[in-house]
PASEBA-1860 file (N, C-alpha, C; in nm, 3 decimals):
! residues 303
1> XXXXXXXX> 1.874/1.934/4.267/1.987/1.987/4.191/2.008/1.908/4.063 ~ 1.995/1.774/4.074/2.012/1.689/3.956/1.909/1.724/3.850 ~ 1.785/1.753/3.894/1.679/1.789/3.800/1.713/1.919/3.728 ~ 1.767/2.019/3.802/1.804/2.148/3.743/1.913/2.129/3.638 ~ 2.014/2.046/3.671/2.123/2.020/3.576/2.069/1.953/3.449 ~ 1.976/1.860/3.469/1.917/1.792/3.354/1.844/1.889/3.264 ~ 1.765/1.979/3.325/1.690/2.078/3.248/1.784/2.172/3.175 ~ 1.895/2.212/3.244/1.993/2.299/3.180/2.055/2.231/3.058
9> XXXXXXXX> 2.086/2.101/3.074/2.146/2.025/2.964/2.050/2.015/2.846 ~ 1.922/1.988/2.873/1.822/1.978/2.767/1.804/2.112/2.697 ~ 1.809/2.222/2.775/1.795/2.355/2.717/1.911/2.385/2.622 ~ 2.034/2.346/2.664/2.151/2.366/2.578/2.136/2.288/2.448 ~ 2.089/2.162/2.461/2.067/2.080/2.342/1.965/2.144/2.250 ~ 1.857/2.195/2.309/1.751/2.257/2.230/1.802/2.381/2.157 ~ 1.875/2.466/2.230/1.928/2.589/2.169/2.031/2.556/2.062 ~ 2.112/2.451/2.087/2.211/2.411/1.987/2.142/2.364/1.860
17> XXXXXXXX> 2.035/2.287/1.879/1.961/2.237/1.762/1.898/2.353/1.686 ~ 1.845/2.451/1.761/1.785/2.568/1.697/1.890/2.645/1.617 ~ 2.008/2.662/1.679/2.115/2.736/1.613/2.159/2.664/1.486 ~ 2.171/2.532/1.494/2.212/2.454/1.377/2.108/2.465/1.267 ~ 1.980/2.458/1.305/1.874/2.465/1.205/1.874/2.600/1.134 ~ 1.910/2.706/1.207/1.911/2.839/1.147/2.032/2.857/1.055 ~ 2.146/2.794/1.092/2.268/2.814/1.014/2.274/2.722/0.893 ~ 2.216/2.603/0.906/2.227/2.503/0.801/2.108/2.514/0.706
25> XXXXXXXX> 2.133/2.535/0.580/2.027/2.545/0.481/2.036/2.428/0.384 ~ 1.927/2.357/0.370/1.922/2.244/0.277/1.860/2.293/0.147 ~ 1.930/2.272/0.039/1.884/2.319/-0.092/1.855/2.201/-0.183 ~ 1.770/2.222/-0.280/1.738/2.119/-0.377/1.864/2.072/-0.450 ~ 1.955/2.165/-0.473/2.078/2.132/-0.545/2.171/2.040/-0.466 ~ 2.142/2.022/-0.334/2.222/1.931/-0.254/2.193/1.785/-0.288 ~ 2.084/1.761/-0.358/2.042/1.625/-0.392/2.073/1.594/-0.538 ~ 2.089/1.467/-0.572/2.114/1.430/-0.712/1.998/1.471/-0.802
33> XXXXXXXX> 2.024/1.487/-0.929/1.921/1.529/-1.024/1.805/1.431/-1.032 ~ 1.836/1.303/-1.011/1.732/1.201/-1.024/1.657/1.176/-0.892 ~ 1.686/1.255/-0.789/1.620/1.237/-0.660/1.475/1.283/-0.669 ~ 1.382/1.202/-0.615/1.240/1.236/-0.622/1.192/1.297/-0.490 ~ 1.131/1.413/-0.499/1.059/1.475/-0.388/0.910/1.460/-0.419 ~ 0.837/1.392/-0.333/0.697/1.371/-0.368/0.607/1.349/-0.250 ~ 0.485/1.311/-0.280/0.384/1.282/-0.180/0.304/1.162/-0.228 ~ 0.210/1.116/-0.145/0.134/0.997/-0.185/-0.005/0.998/-0.125
41> XXXXXXXX> -0.093/0.923/-0.186/-0.227/0.897/-0.133/-0.257/0.749/-0.153 ~ -0.359/0.700/-0.082/-0.403/0.562/-0.105/-0.523/0.565/-0.199 ~ -0.591/0.451/-0.214/-0.687/0.442/-0.324/-0.822/0.507/-0.295 ~ -0.851/0.541/-0.172/-0.974/0.618/-0.146/-0.959/0.758/-0.207 ~ -1.050/0.795/-0.295/-1.041/0.927/-0.358/-1.170/1.005/-0.351 ~ -1.268/0.958/-0.274/-1.400/1.020/-0.278/-1.478/0.968/-0.398 ~ -1.595/1.023/-0.419/-1.678/0.979/-0.531/-1.699/0.829/-0.530 ~ -1.730/0.773/-0.412/-1.724/0.628/-0.396/-1.835/0.553/-0.471
49> XXXXXXXX> -1.942/0.623/-0.512/-2.045/0.558/-0.594/-2.065/0.631/-0.727 ~ -1.970/0.714/-0.764/-1.984/0.794/-0.886/-1.921/0.725/-1.006 ~ -1.978/0.752/-1.122/-1.921/0.711/-1.251/-1.890/0.563/-1.259 ~ -1.980/0.482/-1.206/-1.970/0.338/-1.226/-1.883/0.262/-1.130 ~ -1.827/0.329/-1.029/-1.742/0.258/-0.933/-1.824/0.159/-0.852 ~ -1.771/0.038/-0.834/-1.838/-0.064/-0.756/-1.801/-0.057/-0.609 ~ -1.867/-0.138/-0.529/-1.840/-0.142/-0.385/-1.713/-0.223/-0.357 ~ -1.630/-0.167/-0.271/-1.510/-0.239/-0.227/-1.534/-0.300/-0.089
57> XXXXXXXX> -1.443/-0.387/-0.048/-1.453/-0.445/0.086/-1.447/-0.338/0.193 ~ -1.370/-0.231/0.169/-1.361/-0.123/0.267/-1.487/-0.037/0.269 ~ -1.554/-0.022/0.156/-1.682/0.050/0.155/-1.782/-0.021/0.245 ~ -1.791/-0.152/0.228/-1.886/-0.232/0.307/-1.847/-0.229/0.455 ~ -1.719/-0.252/0.484/-1.671/-0.260/0.621/-1.690/-0.128/0.695 ~ -1.655/-0.017/0.632/-1.662/0.113/0.699/-1.805/0.160/0.723 ~ -1.902/0.099/0.655/-2.041/0.136/0.676/-2.109/0.052/0.784 ~ -2.036/-0.043/0.842/-2.090/-0.120/0.954/-2.070/-0.038/1.082
65> XXXXXXXX> -2.177/-0.001/1.152/-2.163/0.082/1.272/-2.065/0.022/1.373 ~ -1.975/0.106/1.422/-1.881/0.064/1.524/-1.749/0.010/1.473 ~ -1.738/-0.013/1.344/-1.613/-0.068/1.290/-1.503/0.037/1.282 ~ -1.540/0.161/1.255/-1.445/0.271/1.242/-1.475/0.375/1.349 ~ -1.371/0.435/1.405/-1.388/0.537/1.508/-1.481/0.648/1.458 ~ -1.575/0.686/1.542/-1.673/0.791/1.512/-1.761/0.755/1.392 ~ -1.760/0.626/1.355/-1.838/0.577/1.240/-1.805/0.653/1.111 ~ -1.679/0.694/1.100/-1.635/0.759/0.976/-1.630/0.657/0.862
73> XXXXXXXX> -1.633/0.708/0.739/-1.621/0.623/0.621/-1.521/0.687/0.525 ~ -1.494/0.618/0.415/-1.407/0.674/0.313/-1.485/0.731/0.196 ~ -1.612/0.760/0.219/-1.697/0.807/0.108/-1.644/0.935/0.044 ~ -1.590/1.023/0.126/-1.535/1.149/0.076/-1.382/1.147/0.086 ~ -1.331/1.111/0.203/-1.186/1.104/0.227/-1.118/1.235/0.185 ~ -1.012/1.228/0.103/-0.946/1.352/0.061/-1.015/1.415/-0.059 ~ -1.122/1.352/-0.108/-1.201/1.403/-0.222/-1.114/1.430/-0.344 ~ -1.012/1.349/-0.360/-0.922/1.364/-0.474/-0.996/1.347/-0.607
81> XXXXXXXX> -1.106/1.273/-0.603/-1.183/1.249/-0.725/-1.233/1.379/-0.787 ~ -1.266/1.475/-0.701/-1.317/1.604/-0.749/-1.211/1.715/-0.745 ~ -1.101/1.691/-0.673/-1.004/1.798/-0.650/-0.865/1.768/-0.709 ~ -0.855/1.668/-0.794/-0.722/1.626/-0.837/-0.646/1.735/-0.912 ~ -0.715/1.818/-0.990/-0.644/1.925/-1.061/-0.587/2.026/-0.962 ~ -0.666/2.059/-0.860/-0.619/2.150/-0.755/-0.503/2.087/-0.677 ~ -0.515/1.958/-0.647/-0.409/1.888/-0.573/-0.278/1.887/-0.652 ~ -0.288/1.863/-0.782/-0.168/1.860/-0.865/-0.104/1.998/-0.875
89> XXXXXXXX> -0.187/2.102/-0.879/-0.134/2.239/-0.878/-0.056/2.264/-0.749 ~ -0.109/2.216/-0.637/-0.040/2.233/-0.509/0.093/2.159/-0.509 ~ 0.094/2.037/-0.561/0.219/1.961/-0.569/0.323/2.037/-0.651 ~ 0.278/2.089/-0.764/0.369/2.163/-0.852/0.423/2.288/-0.784 ~ 0.335/2.359/-0.712/0.377/2.482/-0.645/0.478/2.455/-0.533 ~ 0.476/2.333/-0.479/0.570/2.294/-0.373/0.700/2.237/-0.429 ~ 0.709/2.229/-0.560/0.832/2.180/-0.621/0.845/2.030/-0.624 ~ 0.735/1.958/-0.608/0.741/1.813/-0.611/0.758/1.762/-0.754
97> XXXXXXXX> 0.830/1.652/-0.767/0.846/1.592/-0.899/0.804/1.445/-0.902 ~ 0.731/1.402/-0.798/0.680/1.265/-0.794/0.550/1.261/-0.714 ~ 0.461/1.175/-0.756/0.334/1.155/-0.684/0.299/1.007/-0.692 ~ 0.291/0.946/-0.577/0.250/0.806/-0.570/0.102/0.801/-0.535 ~ 0.025/0.740/-0.622/-0.118/0.721/-0.594/-0.156/0.576/-0.622 ~ -0.269/0.536/-0.569/-0.316/0.399/-0.582/-0.444/0.395/-0.663 ~ -0.458/0.291/-0.742/-0.578/0.274/-0.824/-0.683/0.198/-0.744 ~ -0.802/0.253/-0.740/-0.913/0.186/-0.674/-0.963/0.075/-0.766
105> XXXXXXXX> -0.946/-0.049/-0.723/-0.978/-0.166/-0.805/-1.119/-0.157/-0.861 ~ -1.215/-0.118/-0.776/-1.355/-0.118/-0.819/-1.390/0.001/-0.907 ~ -1.300/0.096/-0.920/-1.326/0.205/-1.015/-1.296/0.158/-1.158 ~ -1.209/0.058/-1.170/-1.176/0.000/-1.300/-1.260/-0.124/-1.327 ~ -1.269/-0.211/-1.228/-1.345/-0.336/-1.239/-1.443/-0.345/-1.122 ~ -1.563/-0.291/-1.138/-1.659/-0.287/-1.027/-1.687/-0.423/-0.964 ~ -1.678/-0.531/-1.043/-1.704/-0.666/-0.991/-1.588/-0.760/-1.021 ~ -1.468/-0.707/-1.029/-1.354/-0.791/-1.064/-1.370/-0.841/-1.207
113> XXXXXXXX> -1.324/-0.963/-1.233/-1.337/-1.017/-1.369/-1.476/-1.072/-1.396 ~ -1.567/-1.055/-1.300/-1.705/-1.102/-1.318/-1.795/-0.990/-1.369 ~ -1.736/-0.884/-1.419/-1.813/-0.773/-1.474/-1.735/-0.703/-1.583 ~ -1.789/-0.593/-1.631/-1.726/-0.518/-1.740/-1.622/-0.420/-1.686 ~ -1.532/-0.380/-1.775/-1.437/-0.273/-1.742/-1.511/-0.141/-1.744 ~ -1.489/-0.060/-1.641/-1.555/0.070/-1.631/-1.468/0.176/-1.699 ~ -1.507/0.215/-1.820/-1.426/0.310/-1.896/-1.417/0.447/-1.829 ~ -1.518/0.484/-1.751/-1.514/0.613/-1.683/-1.403/0.615/-1.577
121> XXXXXXXX> -1.377/0.500/-1.519/-1.265/0.489/-1.425/-1.131/0.503/-1.496 ~ -1.120/0.443/-1.613/-0.999/0.456/-1.694/-0.974/0.603/-1.728 ~ -1.080/0.673/-1.768/-1.069/0.815/-1.804/-1.020/0.897/-1.686 ~ -1.073/0.867/-1.566/-1.032/0.942/-1.446/-0.881/0.930/-1.423 ~ -0.829/0.810/-1.426/-0.685/0.793/-1.401/-0.600/0.847/-1.516 ~ -0.652/0.841/-1.637/-0.580/0.904/-1.749/-0.565/1.054/-1.726 ~ -0.670/1.116/-1.674/-0.664/1.260/-1.645/-0.558/1.291/-1.540 ~ -0.553/1.209/-1.435/-0.452/1.230/-1.331/-0.312/1.217/-1.389
129> XXXXXXXX> -0.288/1.109/-1.462/-0.155/1.084/-1.518/-0.114/1.195/-1.614 ~ -0.203/1.233/-1.702/-0.171/1.337/-1.801/-0.145/1.472/-1.735 ~ -0.225/1.506/-1.634/-0.204/1.632/-1.562/-0.072/1.632/-1.486 ~ -0.037/1.519/-1.427/0.091/1.510/-1.357/0.208/1.533/-1.453 ~ 0.205/1.466/-1.566/0.315/1.477/-1.662/0.327/1.618/-1.718 ~ 0.213/1.686/-1.736/0.217/1.824/-1.784/0.289/1.916/-1.685 ~ 0.283/1.879/-1.556/0.349/1.959/-1.452/0.489/1.908/-1.419 ~ 0.536/1.810/-1.495/0.669/1.756/-1.469/0.675/1.669/-1.346
137> XXXXXXXX> 0.562/1.607/-1.311/0.554/1.520/-1.192/0.543/1.375/-1.239 ~ 0.633/1.292/-1.189/0.638/1.152/-1.230/0.537/1.069/-1.151 ~ 0.447/0.995/-1.218/0.351/0.912/-1.146/0.413/0.779/-1.101 ~ 0.395/0.748/-0.974/0.428/0.617/-0.918/0.294/0.552/-0.883 ~ 0.261/0.442/-0.945/0.125/0.389/-0.935/0.123/0.255/-0.861 ~ 0.042/0.249/-0.755/0.018/0.125/-0.681/-0.110/0.061/-0.735 ~ -0.101/-0.064/-0.776/-0.215/-0.132/-0.836/-0.317/-0.173/-0.729 ~ -0.269/-0.225/-0.617/-0.362/-0.271/-0.512/-0.318/-0.217/-0.376
145> XXXXXXXX> -0.407/-0.139/-0.314/-0.377/-0.076/-0.186/-0.489/-0.109/-0.087 ~ -0.497/-0.234/-0.048/-0.589/-0.285/0.054/-0.733/-0.305/0.005 ~ -0.787/-0.211/-0.074/-0.929/-0.224/-0.112/-0.943/-0.313/-0.235 ~ -1.046/-0.395/-0.236/-1.070/-0.489/-0.345/-1.220/-0.504/-0.366 ~ -1.262/-0.555/-0.481/-1.407/-0.566/-0.507/-1.477/-0.653/-0.404 ~ -1.584/-0.601/-0.348/-1.664/-0.679/-0.253/-1.716/-0.807/-0.317 ~ -1.736/-0.802/-0.447/-1.782/-0.919/-0.522/-1.688/-1.038/-0.502 ~ -1.559/-1.013/-0.498/-1.462/-1.122/-0.484/-1.460/-1.177/-0.342
153> XXXXXXXX> -1.487/-1.091/-0.245/-1.502/-1.138/-0.107/-1.622/-1.231/-0.095 ~ -1.731/-1.192/-0.154/-1.854/-1.271/-0.144/-1.844/-1.403/-0.220 ~ -1.778/-1.402/-0.334/-1.770/-1.522/-0.417/-1.677/-1.629/-0.360 ~ -1.557/-1.586/-0.316/-1.463/-1.690/-0.272/-1.369/-1.646/-0.159 ~ -1.401/-1.537/-0.090/-1.320/-1.497/0.024/-1.193/-1.423/-0.012 ~ -1.188/-1.365/-0.129/-1.075/-1.284/-0.178/-0.940/-1.355/-0.155 ~ -0.851/-1.295/-0.075/-0.715/-1.347/-0.063/-0.706/-1.482/0.007 ~ -0.814/-1.532/0.060/-0.814/-1.666/0.117/-0.819/-1.774/0.009
161> XXXXXXXX> -0.841/-1.734/-0.114/-0.851/-1.829/-0.225/-0.742/-1.803/-0.329 ~ -0.692/-1.910/-0.389/-0.593/-1.896/-0.495/-0.653/-1.832/-0.620 ~ -0.786/-1.829/-0.631/-0.851/-1.762/-0.744/-0.815/-1.613/-0.749 ~ -0.784/-1.558/-0.631/-0.753/-1.416/-0.623/-0.627/-1.381/-0.703 ~ -0.537/-1.476/-0.715/-0.415/-1.452/-0.793/-0.450/-1.415/-0.937 ~ -0.541/-1.491/-0.996/-0.578/-1.466/-1.136/-0.658/-1.336/-1.149 ~ -0.741/-1.307/-1.051/-0.816/-1.181/-1.054/-0.721/-1.062/-1.050 ~ -0.619/-1.073/-0.965/-0.524/-0.962/-0.954/-0.446/-0.944/-1.083
169> XXXXXXXX> -0.401/-1.052/-1.143/-0.325/-1.044/-1.268/-0.412/-0.986/-1.379 ~ -0.539/-1.023/-1.381/-0.632/-0.969/-1.480/-0.644/-0.817/-1.465 ~ -0.655/-0.772/-1.341/-0.662/-0.629/-1.310/-0.532/-0.559/-1.348 ~ -0.419/-0.620/-1.312/-0.289/-0.561/-1.341/-0.268/-0.546/-1.492 ~ -0.310/-0.645/-1.569/-0.294/-0.638/-1.715/-0.368/-0.517/-1.772 ~ -0.488/-0.493/-1.724/-0.564/-0.377/-1.770/-0.489/-0.248/-1.738 ~ -0.433/-0.240/-1.618/-0.356/-0.120/-1.579/-0.235/-0.100/-1.670 ~ -0.161/-0.207/-1.696/-0.044/-0.197/-1.784/-0.085/-0.153/-1.923
177> XXXXXXXX> -0.194/-0.210/-1.974/-0.239/-0.178/-2.110/-0.287/-0.034/-2.122 ~ -0.359/0.013/-2.021/-0.422/0.145/-2.030/-0.328/0.259/-1.990 ~ -0.238/0.234/-1.894/-0.158/0.344/-1.838/-0.007/0.328/-1.858 ~ 0.036/0.210/-1.900/0.179/0.179/-1.902/0.261/0.259/-2.000 ~ 0.197/0.320/-2.101/0.272/0.403/-2.195/0.325/0.530/-2.129 ~ 0.265/0.568/-2.014/0.307/0.689/-1.943/0.356/0.663/-1.802 ~ 0.314/0.552/-1.741/0.357/0.517/-1.605/0.483/0.432/-1.614 ~ 0.591/0.479/-1.552/0.719/0.409/-1.557/0.758/0.348/-1.423
185> XXXXXXXX> 0.676/0.367/-1.323/0.706/0.314/-1.189/0.581/0.246/-1.135 ~ 0.584/0.114/-1.127/0.469/0.036/-1.081/0.497/-0.030/-0.946 ~ 0.396/-0.031/-0.861/0.398/-0.105/-0.735/0.280/-0.201/-0.740 ~ 0.305/-0.329/-0.724/0.198/-0.427/-0.737/0.100/-0.419/-0.619 ~ 0.152/-0.441/-0.499/0.067/-0.450/-0.379/0.130/-0.367/-0.269 ~ 0.049/-0.292/-0.199/0.098/-0.212/-0.087/0.096/-0.294/0.041 ~ 0.214/-0.321/0.095/0.233/-0.380/0.229/0.147/-0.504/0.254 ~ 0.171/-0.613/0.182/0.093/-0.735/0.208/0.109/-0.787/0.350
193> XXXXXXXX> 0.227/-0.764/0.411/0.245/-0.810/0.549/0.159/-0.732/0.647 ~ 0.127/-0.606/0.614/0.036/-0.529/0.699/-0.107/-0.581/0.687 ~ -0.146/-0.619/0.566/-0.281/-0.673/0.544/-0.301/-0.800/0.625 ~ -0.203/-0.891/0.620/-0.218/-1.016/0.694/-0.229/-0.990/0.844 ~ -0.150/-0.894/0.892/-0.153/-0.862/1.035/-0.285/-0.801/1.078 ~ -0.328/-0.697/1.007/-0.444/-0.620/1.050/-0.578/-0.686/1.015 ~ -0.581/-0.762/0.906/-0.708/-0.820/0.861/-0.729/-0.963/0.909 ~ -0.619/-1.039/0.931/-0.634/-1.181/0.959/-0.568/-1.226/1.090
201> XXXXXXXX> -0.500/-1.135/1.159/-0.447/-1.166/1.292/-0.517/-1.081/1.398 ~ -0.516/-0.949/1.378/-0.582/-0.860/1.475/-0.730/-0.840/1.444 ~ -0.768/-0.855/1.319/-0.909/-0.845/1.283/-0.966/-0.705/1.283 ~ -0.884/-0.604/1.257/-0.934/-0.466/1.257/-0.947/-0.408/1.116 ~ -0.901/-0.481/1.014/-0.926/-0.449/0.874/-1.024/-0.553/0.820 ~ -1.098/-0.521/0.715/-1.183/-0.624/0.657/-1.098/-0.739/0.599 ~ -1.144/-0.863/0.615/-1.278/-0.906/0.658/-1.293/-0.924/0.809 ~ -1.201/-0.869/0.888/-1.209/-0.875/1.035/-1.208/-1.019/1.085
209> XXXXXXXX> -1.105/-1.093/1.043/-1.087/-1.230/1.089/-0.978/-1.233/1.196 ~ -1.004/-1.307/1.302/-0.903/-1.327/1.406/-0.950/-1.437/1.498 ~ -0.861/-1.481/1.585/-0.896/-1.581/1.686/-0.809/-1.556/1.808 ~ -0.852/-1.603/1.928/-0.773/-1.585/2.048/-0.633/-1.647/2.030 ~ -0.532/-1.589/2.094/-0.534/-1.476/2.188/-0.524/-1.339/2.120 ~ -0.527/-1.335/1.987/-0.507/-1.208/1.916/-0.632/-1.121/1.914 ~ -0.747/-1.183/1.920/-0.872/-1.110/1.917/-0.988/-1.204/1.933 ~ -1.107/-1.147/1.935/-1.228/-1.228/1.954/-1.326/-1.197/1.842
217> XXXXXXXX> -1.290/-1.231/1.719/-1.374/-1.204/1.603/-1.479/-1.314/1.588 ~ -1.578/-1.288/1.505/-1.683/-1.387/1.481/-1.637/-1.496/1.386 ~ -1.523/-1.474/1.316/-1.470/-1.574/1.224/-1.320/-1.558/1.215 ~ -1.253/-1.664/1.171/-1.110/-1.653/1.146/-1.026/-1.749/1.227 ~ -0.903/-1.768/1.180/-0.803/-1.849/1.250/-0.668/-1.780/1.233 ~ -0.624/-1.713/1.337/-0.504/-1.630/1.329/-0.375/-1.710/1.313 ~ -0.382/-1.842/1.331/-0.264/-1.926/1.312/-0.248/-1.970/1.167 ~ -0.359/-1.986/1.095/-0.355/-2.044/0.961/-0.383/-1.943/0.851
225> XXXXXXXX> -0.486/-1.861/0.868/-0.529/-1.773/0.760/-0.422/-1.674/0.713 ~ -0.343/-1.614/0.803/-0.239/-1.522/0.755/-0.140/-1.589/0.660 ~ -0.111/-1.717/0.683/-0.018/-1.790/0.596/-0.077/-1.807/0.457 ~ -0.205/-1.840/0.450/-0.273/-1.859/0.322/-0.279/-1.727/0.246 ~ -0.317/-1.622/0.317/-0.332/-1.490/0.254/-0.198/-1.439/0.201 ~ -0.093/-1.445/0.282/0.038/-1.399/0.237/0.087/-1.481/0.118 ~ 0.064/-1.611/0.122/0.105/-1.699/0.012/0.038/-1.655/-0.118 ~ -0.091/-1.629/-0.114/-0.164/-1.589/-0.234/-0.122/-1.449/-0.282
233> XXXXXXXX> -0.094/-1.360/-0.189/-0.051/-1.226/-0.228/0.088/-1.228/-0.291 ~ 0.177/-1.309/-0.237/0.311/-1.319/-0.293/0.307/-1.377/-0.434 ~ 0.225/-1.480/-0.454/0.216/-1.540/-0.586/0.146/-1.446/-0.685 ~ 0.049/-1.371/-0.637/-0.017/-1.272/-0.723/0.084/-1.166/-0.768 ~ 0.165/-1.121/-0.674/0.272/-1.025/-0.708/0.366/-1.085/-0.812 ~ 0.412/-1.207/-0.787/0.509/-1.270/-0.877/0.451/-1.286/-1.018 ~ 0.325/-1.324/-1.027/0.262/-1.343/-1.158/0.245/-1.210/-1.231 ~ 0.211/-1.105/-1.157/0.195/-0.973/-1.220/0.330/-0.921/-1.269
241> XXXXXXXX> 0.435/-0.943/-1.190/0.570/-0.901/-1.231/0.613/-0.978/-1.356 ~ 0.587/-1.107/-1.357/0.622/-1.188/-1.475/0.547/-1.139/-1.598 ~ 0.420/-1.109/-1.581/0.340/-1.056/-1.692/0.400/-0.926/-1.745 ~ 0.433/-0.835/-1.654/0.487/-0.706/-1.696/0.621/-0.722/-1.767 ~ 0.710/-0.799/-1.707/0.844/-0.813/-1.765/0.841/-0.889/-1.898 ~ 0.746/-0.978/-1.913/0.738/-1.059/-2.035/0.671/-0.985/-2.150 ~ 0.566/-0.909/-2.120/0.482/-0.853/-2.227/0.483/-0.700/-2.236 ~ 0.530/-0.631/-2.133/0.514/-0.485/-2.134/0.644/-0.407/-2.113
249> XXXXXXXX> 0.735/-0.459/-2.034/0.850/-0.380/-1.990/0.938/-0.334/-2.106 ~ 0.966/-0.421/-2.200/1.054/-0.385/-2.312/0.995/-0.271/-2.393 ~ 0.865/-0.275/-2.417/0.800/-0.174/-2.499/0.776/-0.045/-2.421 ~ 0.739/-0.057/-2.291/0.701/0.060/-2.213/0.818/0.120/-2.135 ~ 0.920/0.041/-2.107/1.040/0.095/-2.043/1.026/0.131/-1.897 ~ 0.935/0.064/-1.827/0.915/0.095/-1.686/0.979/-0.007/-1.593 ~ 0.956/0.010/-1.464/1.004/-0.083/-1.362/0.887/-0.122/-1.273 ~ 0.903/-0.232/-1.201/0.793/-0.280/-1.118/0.849/-0.340/-0.989
257> XXXXXXXX> 0.778/-0.318/-0.879/0.821/-0.370/-0.750/0.703/-0.380/-0.655 ~ 0.732/-0.374/-0.528/0.628/-0.389/-0.425/0.665/-0.298/-0.308 ~ 0.567/-0.270/-0.223/0.591/-0.193/-0.101/0.576/-0.286/0.019 ~ 0.675/-0.284/0.107/0.671/-0.366/0.228/0.689/-0.277/0.349 ~ 0.624/-0.313/0.458/0.643/-0.242/0.583/0.730/-0.330/0.673 ~ 0.830/-0.270/0.737/0.919/-0.348/0.822/0.930/-0.290/0.962 ~ 0.937/-0.377/1.060/0.954/-0.335/1.199/1.078/-0.404/1.256 ~ 1.148/-0.334/1.342/1.266/-0.390/1.406/1.228/-0.446/1.543
265> XXXXXXXX> 1.286/-0.560/1.577/1.262/-0.622/1.708/1.396/-0.646/1.776 ~ 1.398/-0.632/1.908/1.518/-0.658/1.987/1.483/-0.754/2.100 ~ 1.574/-0.843/2.136/1.545/-0.939/2.244/1.533/-0.869/2.379 ~ 1.442/-0.919/2.459/1.421/-0.862/2.592/1.544/-0.885/2.680 ~ 1.606/-1.002/2.665/1.728/-1.036/2.738/1.827/-1.099/2.641 ~ 1.943/-1.138/2.691/2.042/-1.206/2.607/2.025/-1.357/2.607 ~ 1.918/-1.404/2.668/1.893/-1.549/2.668/1.864/-1.597/2.527 ~ 1.904/-1.718/2.500/1.890/-1.774/2.365/1.744/-1.777/2.319
273> XXXXXXXX> 1.651/-1.807/2.411/1.511/-1.817/2.369/1.454/-1.681/2.329 ~ 1.503/-1.572/2.390/1.459/-1.438/2.349/1.518/-1.400/2.213 ~ 1.643/-1.437/2.192/1.707/-1.409/2.063/1.637/-1.487/1.951 ~ 1.603/-1.612/1.978/1.532/-1.693/1.878/1.393/-1.637/1.851 ~ 1.330/-1.583/1.954/1.197/-1.523/1.936/1.204/-1.402/1.843 ~ 1.310/-1.322/1.858/1.330/-1.207/1.770/1.352/-1.253/1.627 ~ 1.433/-1.357/1.610/1.457/-1.411/1.475/1.327/-1.454/1.409 ~ 1.243/-1.523/1.486/1.115/-1.569/1.430/1.027/-1.450/1.392
281> XXXXXXXX> 1.025/-1.348/1.477/0.942/-1.230/1.450/0.988/-1.159/1.323 ~ 1.119/-1.143/1.308/1.173/-1.076/1.189/1.145/-1.157/1.063 ~ 1.160/-1.289/1.074/1.136/-1.374/0.957/0.990/-1.371/0.917 ~ 0.901/-1.382/1.014/0.758/-1.388/0.981/0.706/-1.253/0.934 ~ 0.751/-1.146/0.994/0.693/-1.014/0.965/0.760/-0.940/0.850 ~ 0.883/-0.980/0.815/0.952/-0.903/0.711/1.033/-0.990/0.614 ~ 1.119/-1.076/0.669/1.211/-1.150/0.582/1.137/-1.243/0.486 ~ 1.028/-1.303/0.531/0.948/-1.389/0.444/0.910/-1.315/0.317
289> XXXXXXXX> 0.869/-1.192/0.335/0.828/-1.108/0.222/0.948/-1.069/0.135 ~ 1.053/-1.018/0.197/1.166/-0.963/0.122/1.246/-1.072/0.051 ~ 1.273/-1.183/0.118/1.353/-1.288/0.056/1.280/-1.354/-0.060 ~ 1.149/-1.355/-0.053/1.071/-1.409/-0.166/1.100/-1.329/-0.291 ~ 1.099/-1.197/-0.278/1.124/-1.112/-0.395/1.269/-1.124/-0.441 ~ 1.359/-1.131/-0.344/1.501/-1.135/-0.378/1.537/-1.262/-0.455 ~ 1.481/-1.372/-0.412/1.515/-1.500/-0.474/1.427/-1.532/-0.595 ~ 1.314/-1.459/-0.608/1.222/-1.477/-0.720/1.170/-1.620/-0.730
297> XXXXXXX> 1.151/-1.684/-0.615/1.090/-1.816/-0.615/1.017/-1.833/-0.482 ~ 0.935/-1.936/-0.478/0.852/-1.958/-0.359/0.937/-2.024/-0.251 ~ 1.005/-1.942/-0.173/1.100/-1.990/-0.074/1.044/-1.961/0.066 ~ 1.047/-2.061/0.152/0.999/-2.042/0.288/1.105/-2.085/0.388 ~ 1.117/-2.008/0.495/1.210/-2.042/0.601/1.157/-2.162/0.680 ~ 1.249/-2.234/0.742/1.207/-2.350/0.822/1.117/-2.308/0.937 ~ 1.136/-2.185/0.986/1.053/-2.137/1.095/0.908/-2.128/1.054
END
């Protein structure tokens, strides 16, 4: 009988929700004029070896058998490289007024600062930006979205080295110079806390570093490396922001920030040690990142 009552209650809830959905209409005019409706993609766009693009760490990693489910790669992905005009038409037809996309580092700098700027990559992103603006769609551009030149991994271990800060700022400067006259919304790095977790604690993103009890990788130290990587990413972000605000923002009139991923944690019990464990998890996984930006200085919690 209790089961029947429960099912009846759930059915009433379902029908009520259906009725509400039919009666309530959400209109574009319900939102402020400056509200953005949009979509996003990451830096994989297909054409992974076309027009001078260099190899990224993800290109190399995804081609190692067994690293990706079904041995898939990002060689084609959403094929935005060949379909961007069609994609932008679809965005426009859906009434979108914003599109967040990421720049593939190796499409601009195939070997980081150890090689030439690839003008064909610049042309590709100029086409995207210009087509978006023609359709009344505002570009939101992420400079670094996980993928980076394999050359930098081989030379000095990418984010494990402080040299990466200067490489990132060099890349960011080129983006500001080439696209900043039309791009008014910049994101420096996409979710650095996710990179540290997946690449240097769990070892499922390149360079696949981890150590017990988090994983059994062939290299890595899950206690130390995430701290080094996050430190370098935060300083790279800060230096790129300083560069933009000092040399570009006044003339170009844009804004710059970062993307962070956050998770909520709750204590298993009301015991003090569980509450303290939650505090440590929140600080390490989110607050470390957010408070750094808020205070605009290299601030670390005692934890």
